[in-house]
N, C-alpha and C positions, 0 to 999 in steps of 0.2 A: 303354718303360712307366712306371706309377709304382709308387711303394713306399711304404706307412707303416710307421713304426716307432712303436710305440706304449713308455711306460717309465711308471711311477709306481705298479704297484696293490701289494700289501702287505693284512698282516692290523692290524686296526684295534679296538679297543675299540668299544664303541657310545658315541657322544657326539663321537668322534674326528675326525680332517680327513685327505685324501688330495687331491695333486693329482695329474690325469693329463696329459702331456703325446704329441702324435702329429705326426711330423715327415713332412712329404709331400715327397721327390723325384722323381726323373725326367723325363722329358717332359711336362712339364704345361705348356698354352699358357695355360687358365684355370679357374682354381677357382671353380667355382658355388654350393659348399655345404659345409661341414665338420660332422662330428656324431658325438655319442657314443650308441650302443645297448648294450643290456646283456642278456645270456641267463644265467638261472639256472637248476640243474637242474631239469627235469620242466617247465620252462615256454620259451614263445615267446620267442623275442627281440623287443624292444621298443625303441623310441627313447626316448634319456635327454634329450638337449638338441642342437640344431641351428641353427648362427650361418649365415646368408646373406651373399651377398656384398653385399647392400644393406643387410646389418648388423639386418636384420631377425632377430628369436633364436624359437624356440619351448624351450618345456619341457614335460616329463611335468609333468603335475599332484601328481605324487609325490616329485618332487624340488624343486620349487617353493620358491622361501624358503632351501632349505638347498644347493643347488648352482649352481655359475656356469661358465657357457662362455665363453671369450676366444678370440681369433683373434692373431696376429701375423703379418702378411701378408706383413713382409721374409722373415721364417722359414718360410713356410709351415706353420706349427704351430698345432693349435687345444689348449686346453687344457682340462680340466674339472676347477675347485675344488670338492670335497665335503667339506660341514662337515655335523655335528651327524647323522656317518651313524649308520647302524638295523641291525640282523643282516638285514632285510627289502633291504636294498640292496647284500647278499651277491650275486656273479656273475661271470661272467667280463664284461670289458668290451671293445666293440671300437670302435673308430674308424674312420668310415666318408669319403671324398672325395668328392665328387664333381665330376667337372672333363671338360675336352676336352684332348685332346694336337696339335688343330690349330683350326686357324681355323674352317673349317666342319666339323669332326668333330662326332659325336654325345657327348652327354654319357654319361660312363660311370661308374657306380660302382666304385671300389676300399677295399676291405677291410684292413684293422689283422690283425693275427694275435692278438690279444686280450693282456689282461695282467687277470689276478685279482685280485678285491677281497674280502675275506672281514670281516663283521664279525662279530666274536664276543667276549662276553665269557669 
């Protein structure tokens, strides 16, 4: 199986910064994409940033210019650098990896446990 371990969440004041990390391990054959999603109370889970194997990156309009997603292939780790944080960024942030576990296996989604990010004065 594939396991994802997230870290880096916490409490920060508006305008502050945090960096989230997500390390993937286990029976990974190939990683297709890695990304970050978030879910605030009373809201649906939304995509924040996704980085693909071909290095293409997608950002939510709400975080463009403030968040940066990056990937360390050697460590199977994806990061989310969050700057200029706003109260509306408050949510549980989830890492997702799209990966195969064998050469001809299907692409499956794997989720991290979530890490709380709270932006408050």
